[in-house]
N, C-alpha and C positions, 0 to 999 in steps of 0.2 A: 505493500499497500504507498504510495506517493502524498507529504504531508509537505501540505504549502502553508498551513494555518494550523501550532497542535496546540495542545489546551495542557494546562496544568503546568507547574513551571517546570524550568532544564532540570528533569535527572540528570545533570556535568552541569558541575565548575568553572565557571570560564577565569582563571584564576589572573589575565593582569594583558593588556590590552597588545603586548610585543607577535613580532610572529611566528614564534615558537609556540606562548600559549593558546596565540590564536586559533594554531595547527594541533597541538594535543587536543582542544577542545571535543575543533568536527572530529577528527580521533577517533578519543572518547563516544562524541556524539550517535557517528555510522555507526561504531561497531551497537550499540546499548540498542540504536537502530536495528538495525540486520536484527542481530537475536528478538525482534518482539516484534518482527519482519515487517519495516518502519522504511525508509523511505527519504527522509528528510532534506529538503532542497534550502536551496538560497532565503527562499523567502523564511522560512521556518528560523533559519539560524534565526535571522534579521530581526527574524521577531522574539526569540526569547537575547537575544544582548539586552533587547528591553528587560530584562529582568537583575538586569549587571550593569549599569548605566544607561543615565535619563539620556533620554532623545529627544536629538538636538547637540546632548553633553560634546567634546571633544571628543574622553575613549570611544565615546557611541560612534562617530562619524567613521575614529581610526579601524576602532573592530569591522563596522561592514567592507573600508575603503579593501580592508581586509580581503574579506567573504569577500565580496565585487573581482578583486582579482584574483 
């Protein structure tokens, strides 16, 4: 099942805005999703970033930029 807008809290903690932290977060989320028979899209990941960094903040923008690129 492909997930565009997830429900509930993100199951994996995002630990920072640097490329290594974001890549590790995405990898762990995808592994978790596969175990649940789900695939998270860019939109789903971007949605969860709001849980860690306020929308419009420099941190949120930085993580979303890394996700997009």
